[in-house]
C-alpha positions, 0 to 999 in steps of 0.5 A: 294619332301615328300608327301603322295600317294594317285593315285591308278594309281601307281600299284607294282606288287610282284614278287615271285619265284617258283621252278616249274612253272606248280605247280606254275599255279596249286596253284595260279588257283585252289586253289585261284581262281587267273587267270595265264598266260604265260608269255616269263619270267615265269607266272602272276596271277591275281585276280580283283586288286591281280597281281603277277608275278611269276618268275622260281628259283632254287636257293634255299637262294634266294627262302626263305621268300619272302611274300607278303600283300594283301588289301583286302574289304571283308577278311572274303569272301574270307577266306570262299572262301579258307577255301571251298578249303581245302588250306594248311597252310591256317590260321584263320581269326584274328585281326591283329597289327593294328586292322584289320582283317587277314590272310594268307598262304603258297604257295607250294615254300614256299613264304608266302601271306598274306590277310589283311582288306582294310578299 
């Protein structure tokens, strides 16, 4: 079957690793404005339609180079909000390869978070 999936019921939840769940909880809640919930196997972080699973990990090799892309309706508004929180490693809004506005930042464990204009 080769068809384009446009049904919004299909959803993936990215998993990022954390060496310190308490630090991650503070970063995602205080820094990024996510609601963070404790789960039996880690954390769940949600902000409107943005959803993440954060799992504890001690293996440094597995933790490196993870990333997630979020598609955002009002990219400049979100960037301004993050800028007002003085987040370290917050990149500037720029035009990406696909001609859409985007910015990025890195969480305390080195996970890359990319925010790209949805439209």
